[in-house]
C-alpha positions as CSV (number, residue, x, y, z in Angstrom):
1,M,0.0,-0.1,-0.1
2,I,2.8,2.4,0.7
3,M,4.1,2.0,-2.8
4,K,0.6,3.2,-4.0
5,W,1.0,6.4,-2.2
6,R,4.3,7.1,-3.9
7,K,2.9,6.6,-7.3
8,T,-0.5,8.3,-6.9
9,P,-0.1,11.9,-8.5
10,I,-1.9,14.6,-6.6
11,E,-4.1,15.4,-9.7
12,Q,-5.5,11.8,-9.7
13,V,-6.4,12.0,-6.1
14,K,-8.1,15.3,-6.7
15,K,-10.4,13.8,-9.4
16,S,-11.5,11.0,-7.1
17,S,-14.9,11.3,-5.4
18,H,-13.0,10.7,-2.1
19,S,-10.4,13.4,-2.5
20,N,-9.3,13.3,1.2
21,L,-9.2,9.4,1.3
22,Y,-5.4,9.4,0.4
23,L,-4.0,12.9,0.6
24,R,-0.3,13.8,0.8
25,L,0.0,16.9,2.8
26,N,2.1,19.7,1.3
27,E,4.4,21.2,3.9
28,N,4.3,24.6,2.2
29,K,0.5,24.9,2.2
30,P,-2.2,24.9,4.9
31,S,-3.6,21.4,5.6
32,P,-7.1,20.5,4.6
33,I,-9.8,20.2,7.2
34,I,-9.7,17.1,9.4
35,G,-13.2,16.2,9.3
36,N,-13.4,12.5,9.8
37,F,-9.9,11.4,10.8
38,R,-10.9,7.7,11.0
39,K,-12.1,7.7,7.4
40,S,-9.3,9.8,5.9
41,M,-5.7,8.9,5.3
42,F,-3.6,12.0,5.3
43,I,0.0,11.0,4.2
44,H,2.9,12.7,5.8
45,P,4.4,15.4,3.6
46,T,8.0,14.0,3.4
47,E,7.6,10.2,4.7
48,D,5.6,7.4,3.1
49,R,3.1,6.8,6.0
50,G,-0.1,8.1,7.3
51,L,-0.2,10.8,9.9
52,S,0.0,9.8,13.5
53,L,-2.8,10.8,16.0
54,R,-0.3,13.2,17.6
55,E,0.5,14.8,14.2
56,A,-3.3,15.2,13.4
57,A,-3.9,16.7,16.7
58,R,-1.2,19.2,16.1
59,L,-2.6,20.1,12.9
60,Q,-5.9,20.8,14.9
61,S,-3.7,23.1,17.2
62,F,-3.8,20.8,20.2
63,P,-0.8,21.0,22.6
64,D,1.5,18.0,22.8
65,W,0.5,17.6,26.5
66,Y,-3.2,17.1,25.7
67,Q,-4.3,13.7,26.2
68,F,-7.3,12.2,24.3
69,K,-9.5,9.7,26.4
70,G,-10.3,6.2,25.0
71,G,-8.8,4.1,22.4
72,I,-7.3,4.9,18.9
73,S,-10.8,5.0,17.2
74,S,-12.1,7.3,19.9
75,A,-9.1,9.6,19.8
76,Q,-9.5,9.8,16.0
77,Q,-13.1,10.8,16.4
78,Q,-12.3,13.4,19.0
79,I,-9.6,15.1,16.8
80,G,-12.0,15.0,13.9
81,N,-15.0,16.3,15.6
82,A,-12.9,19.1,17.6
83,T,-13.1,22.7,17.1
84,P,-9.4,23.6,17.1
85,P,-8.4,25.0,20.4
86,L,-6.7,28.2,18.7
87,L,-9.8,28.9,16.8
88,A,-12.1,28.4,20.0
89,K,-9.7,31.0,21.8
90,A,-10.0,33.4,19.0
91,I,-13.7,33.2,18.9
92,A,-14.0,33.4,22.7
93,S,-11.7,36.6,22.8
94,Q,-14.1,38.2,20.1
95,I,-16.9,37.4,22.1
96,L,-15.5,38.7,25.4
97,C,-14.5,42.0,23.6
98,Y,-18.1,42.3,22.3
99,I,-19.6,41.8,25.7
100,Q,-17.1,44.3,27.4
101,N,-17.9,46.9,24.7
102,E,-21.6,46.5,25.3
103,R,-21.3,46.9,29.0
104,T,-19.2,49.9,28.6
105,N,-21.7,51.5,26.1
106,T,-24.7,50.6,28.3
107,Y,-23.3,52.2,31.4
108,A,-21.7,55.2,29.7
């Protein structure tokens, strides 16, 4: 199976109805969305292997110290279903700014 990864040109993969099934990541471009990590096979950008759970978690911005609960399948689902922590932080920051501005405008 590893040999197939090497020989599959990116153009052929993109024509497939399952374009994320076997997708070699490009280290010079943003990664695609990790939607269902259990059913996708993201290929490491420089090595002929799939991404590890930790590498997929890093793409989602999870810190290395974060531990997923359950087995491999459960961890894959948690990574795929997660809102990336850095995105959640940015959204929460904007909501907090909005709330603080509303309070300031209300009591001014």
